[in-house]
C-alpha positions in Angstrom: -71.7 -26.0 177.6 -74.8 -27.8 178.9 -78.1 -26.0 179.6 -78.9 -28.0 182.8 -78.0 -25.0 185.0 -77.2 -21.2 184.2 -73.5 -20.5 183.7 -72.3 -17.9 186.2 -71.6 -14.4 184.8 -69.6 -11.6 186.3 -69.0 -8.1 185.1 -65.8 -6.1 185.7 -66.4 -2.2 185.6 -70.1 -2.8 186.2 -71.0 0.8 187.1 -70.6 2.5 183.8 -72.9 2.7 180.7 -71.5 -0.3 179.0 -71.4 -2.2 182.4 -75.1 -1.4 183.0 -75.8 -2.8 179.4 -73.9 -6.1 180.3 -76.0 -6.3 183.5 -79.2 -5.9 181.4 -78.3 -8.4 178.7 -77.3 -11.0 181.3 -80.7 -10.7 183.0 -82.4 -11.3 179.6 -80.0 -14.2 178.7 -81.6 -17.8 179.1 -78.3 -19.5 180.0 -76.5 -16.9 182.2 -77.0 -15.9 185.7 -75.3 -12.9 187.2 -73.2 -13.8 190.2 -71.1 -10.7 190.7 -71.2 -7.1 189.5 -67.6 -5.9 190.2 -66.9 -2.3 191.0 -63.7 -0.6 192.5 -65.9 2.3 193.8 -69.2 1.0 194.7 -68.5 -2.2 196.7 -71.6 -2.9 199.0 -73.8 -0.4 197.2 -77.0 -1.8 195.5 -77.2 -2.2 191.7 -80.6 -0.9 191.8 -79.3 2.4 193.2 -76.8 2.9 190.3 -79.2 1.6 187.8 -82.8 2.1 188.8 -84.1 0.7 185.5 -82.6 -2.6 186.6 -84.3 -2.7 190.0 -86.9 -5.4 189.0 -84.1 -7.9 187.9 -81.5 -7.1 190.6 -83.6 -5.8 193.5 -81.4 -7.2 196.3 -77.9 -7.4 194.7 -75.0 -5.3 195.6 -71.8 -4.5 193.8 -68.9 -6.6 195.0 -65.1 -7.0 194.7 -63.0 -9.6 192.8 -61.9 -11.6 195.6 -65.4 -12.1 197.2 -66.7 -13.1 193.7 -64.2 -15.7 193.0 -64.4 -17.2 196.6 -68.1 -17.7 195.7 -67.4 -19.3 192.3 -64.8 -21.9 193.2 -64.7 -24.8 190.8 -67.0 -23.2 188.3 -66.8 -22.1 184.6 -67.5 -18.5 184.4 -68.4 -15.9 181.7 -66.7 -12.6 182.4 -67.6 -9.4 180.7 -65.1 -6.5 181.1 -66.4 -3.0 180.8 -63.2 -1.5 182.4 -61.5 1.3 180.5 -58.5 1.0 178.3 -55.1 1.0 180.1 -56.5 -0.6 183.1 -58.6 -3.5 181.8 -55.6 -5.7 180.7 -54.0 -5.5 184.2 -57.3 -6.2 186.0 -58.1 -9.1 183.7 -54.7 -10.5 184.3 -55.1 -10.4 188.0 -58.6 -12.0 187.7 -57.2 -14.8 185.7 -54.4 -15.4 188.1 -56.7 -15.4 191.2 -59.3 -17.5 189.3 -56.7 -20.2 188.8 -56.1 -20.3 192.5 -59.8 -20.9 193.1 -60.0 -23.4 190.4 -62.3 -21.0 188.4 -62.3 -21.5 184.6 -62.8 -18.0 183.2 -63.9 -16.9 179.7 -63.4 -13.2 179.1 -64.9 -10.9 176.5 -63.3 -7.5 176.8 -64.9 -4.3 175.6 -61.9 -2.1 176.1 -59.0 -1.4 173.5 -56.5 -3.4 175.5 -56.7 -6.7 173.4 -57.9 -5.3 170.1 -54.5 -5.3 168.4 -52.8 -8.3 167.3 -49.4 -6.6 167.7 -48.8 -5.1 171.2 -46.5 -2.5 169.9 -49.4 -1.1 167.7 -51.4 -0.8 170.8 -48.7 0.9 172.7 -48.1 3.4 169.9 -51.7 4.9 170.7 -52.5 3.9 174.3 -49.1 3.6 176.0 -47.7 0.6 178.0 -49.8 -2.6 177.8 -51.0 -3.9 181.1 -50.6 -7.7 180.2 -48.9 -8.3 176.9 -48.5 -12.0 177.7 -52.3 -12.4 177.5 -52.5 -10.7 174.1 -52.3 -13.8 172.0 -55.0 -15.6 174.0 -57.6 -13.1 172.6 -59.3 -13.3 169.3 -60.4 -9.9 168.2 -62.8 -8.3 165.7 -66.4 -7.8 164.8 -68.0 -11.2 165.2 -69.5 -11.1 161.7 -66.0 -10.8 160.2 -64.3 -13.6 162.2 -64.9 -17.1 160.9 -64.1 -20.3 162.8 -62.2 -18.8 165.8 -61.3 -21.3 168.5 -60.4 -19.1 171.5 -61.0 -18.9 175.2 -61.1 -15.0 175.2 -62.3 -12.3 172.8 -62.0 -8.5 172.4 -64.9 -6.6 171.0 -63.9 -3.7 168.8 -64.9 -0.1 169.6 -68.4 1.3 168.6 -67.2 3.5 165.8 -64.9 0.7 164.7 -67.6 -1.9 164.4 -69.6 0.4 162.2 -66.7 1.2 160.0 -65.6 -2.4 159.5 -69.2 -3.5 158.6 -69.0 -0.8 155.9 -65.6 -1.3 154.6 -64.9 -5.3 154.8 -67.1 -6.3 151.8 -65.8 -3.5 149.6 -62.2 -4.7 150.2 -62.8 -8.4 150.0 -64.4 -8.6 146.6 -62.7 -6.0 145.7 -65.2 -3.2 144.6 -63.3 -0.2 145.9 -59.8 1.3 146.3 -58.5 0.7 149.9 -58.8 4.3 150.9 -61.9 5.4 152.8 -63.4 8.7 154.2 -65.5 8.0 157.2 -67.9 10.5 158.8 -69.3 9.2 161.9 -71.9 10.6 164.5 -72.2 9.2 168.0 -74.6 9.6 170.9 -73.5 11.1 174.2 -73.2 7.8 176.0 -70.1 7.0 173.7 -68.2 9.3 175.9 -68.8 7.3 179.2 -70.7 7.9 182.3 -68.5 10.5 183.8 -69.8 13.9 182.9 -67.7 16.1 180.5 -68.1 19.4 178.9 -68.8 17.7 175.5 -71.5 15.6 177.2 -73.2 18.1 179.2 -76.9 18.5 178.1 -76.8 22.3 177.3 -73.6 21.8 175.1 -74.9 18.6 173.4 -78.5 19.5 173.0 -79.5 20.7 169.3 -75.8 20.7 168.6 -73.3 18.8 166.3 -69.6 19.1 166.4 -66.4 17.2 165.2 -63.7 16.2 167.6 -60.3 14.6 167.0 -60.7 14.9 163.2 -58.2 12.7 161.4 -56.5 11.6 164.7 -59.1 9.4 166.5 -57.7 6.2 167.7 -60.4 4.1 166.1 -59.0 4.6 162.6 -55.8 2.7 163.2 -57.7 0.0 165.0 -60.0 -0.4 162.0 -56.9 -0.5 159.6 -55.3 -3.2 161.8 -58.4 -5.4 162.2 -59.5 -5.2 158.5 -55.8 -6.1 157.6 -56.4 -9.4 159.5 -59.8 -10.0 158.2 -59.2 -9.2 154.5 -55.6 -9.4 153.9 -55.3 -5.8 152.8 -54.6 -2.8 155.0 -56.8 0.1 154.1 -56.2 3.7 154.7 -59.0 5.2 156.9 -59.6 9.0 157.2 -62.0 9.5 160.0 -64.0 12.5 161.0 -65.8 11.6 164.3 -68.7 13.9 165.4 -70.7 14.3 168.6 -74.5 14.1 168.1 -77.5 15.6 169.9 -78.8 12.2 171.2 -78.0 9.7 174.0 -77.1 6.6 172.0 -76.5 5.4 168.5 -74.0 5.7 165.7 -74.6 7.0 162.1 -71.5 6.3 160.0 -71.2 7.2 156.4 -68.1 5.9 154.5 -67.1 6.9 151.0 -64.6 5.6 148.6 -63.7 5.3 144.9 -64.7 2.2 142.8 -62.2 -0.1 141.3 -64.2 0.4 138.2 -67.6 2.1 137.5 -70.2 0.1 139.3 -73.9 0.3 139.9 -75.5 0.6 143.3 -77.3 -2.8 142.8 -73.8 -4.5 142.4 -72.7 -3.0 145.6 -75.9 -4.0 147.4 -75.5 -7.6 146.0 -72.0 -7.8 147.5 -73.2 -6.7 151.0 -76.1 -9.0 150.9 -73.8 -11.9 150.0 -71.4 -10.9 152.7 -74.0 -10.7 155.5 -76.5 -13.2 154.3 -75.9 -15.6 157.1 -75.5 -12.9 159.7 -78.7 -12.4 161.6 -77.7 -9.0 163.1 -76.9 -7.3 159.9 -79.6 -6.1 157.6 -78.9 -4.7 154.2 -81.9 -2.4 153.2 -83.1 -0.4 150.3 -82.6 3.3 150.9 -80.6 4.8 153.9 -80.9 3.5 157.3 -81.9 5.6 160.4 -80.6 5.3 163.9 -84.1 4.8 165.4 -84.3 1.7 163.3 -81.6 0.0 165.7 -81.4 1.9 169.0 -82.0 -0.5 171.9 -81.1 -3.5 169.8 -78.1 -5.5 168.7 -78.9 -5.0 164.9 -77.0 -3.0 162.3 -78.6 -1.6 159.1 -76.7 -0.9 156.0 -77.7 1.1 152.9 -75.6 1.7 149.9 -75.4 4.3 147.0 -72.9 4.6 144.0 -72.0 6.7 140.9 -69.3 6.0 138.4 -66.8 7.6 140.6 -68.0 7.2 144.2 -69.3 4.5 146.4 -71.3 5.5 149.7 -72.2 3.1 152.5 -74.2 4.2 155.5 -74.3 2.0 158.7 -76.3 2.6 161.8 -75.8 0.7 165.2 -76.6 1.3 168.9 -73.2 2.2 170.2 -73.7 0.6 173.6 -75.1 -2.7 172.1 -73.9 -3.8 168.8 -70.9 -1.4 169.4 -70.1 -2.8 172.8 -72.1 -5.1 175.1 -74.2 -6.8 172.4 -71.2 -7.5 170.2 -69.4 -8.9 173.3 -72.5 -11.0 174.2 -72.3 -12.5 170.5 -68.6 -13.4 171.3 -69.5 -15.0 174.6 -72.3 -17.1 173.0 -69.8 -18.3 170.6 -67.1 -19.0 173.2 -69.6 -21.1 175.3 -71.1 -22.9 172.3 -74.6 -21.3 172.2 -76.2 -19.8 169.0 -74.8 -16.4 168.5 -78.3 -14.9 168.7 -79.1 -16.2 172.2 -80.5 -13.5 174.5 -80.0 -10.7 171.8 -83.0 -10.8 169.5 -85.1 -8.0 170.9 -86.2 -5.4 168.4 -85.3 -1.7 168.5 -87.1 0.7 170.7 -88.3 2.7 167.7 -89.4 5.9 169.5 -86.7 7.2 171.8 
């Protein structure tokens, strides 16, 4: 892509938390220009009303519909970010691509839902039900950007937030290999991970000063991680996942434990992680244990390791809305359009939230 003029960007499902993060990241991106924030429920309403913190960058822009957006983009190449929920994203993306062809619009899609995360449609349908556009599935490359090398693709699917953290923790251990392929994962997510629609589990009096497990050993990100790591490493691990809801708005703290193939010192584990992520600007392997506040508000992941003769422990922290969703998706879009993967994503964490 040339940099002579900004590339038009559109966001599907633009009114949720991930949609809002897409809008914010696009505003900060030097090569993208938001041309349409698409919503099925807020057409004609101001972006600034839904997201007052974005009023300075979108003071006069309203949410719109797909048809109006495409009419205004005729003949252009467009970056499309989808923040639609699973089970509806695939169908809506299929409709968008079909209508886009009619308007001579070339569209690159990065989807943040689960709809294109599985290489096998049957694996998806076993968890989520009928797929909305199975014929499109092979057009998507899927996975954490750091774990996918040399993909030549028009579209991409960003893994889930928990799944991103787990894969960053497990992949180097499997590839060397340093561990047995059975993992225990204990993850804690902020309330924004449940989406913008209020639920009992996200209501402030329930969430504040509280910590509780949900869907233990049955969360849908576990089979997603197993499937993606098999593609990336050639080995399908067994993942036993205990997700927890934490008393904060955003961020994920993920601790993964496993048995080593043979007794190994923590320095050997750290060396393997440093080698795996040496050329990955958004992954930092640190001494000691990482903390959520080191990364919240940024696209960075921090990783800390520990080991005894019989156990390996890896801790990963990310911002669930950025590295685990919109930021990871922006990495993908940068790659699809030929820009450096860090473009528009190098802001540091907020630190004190």
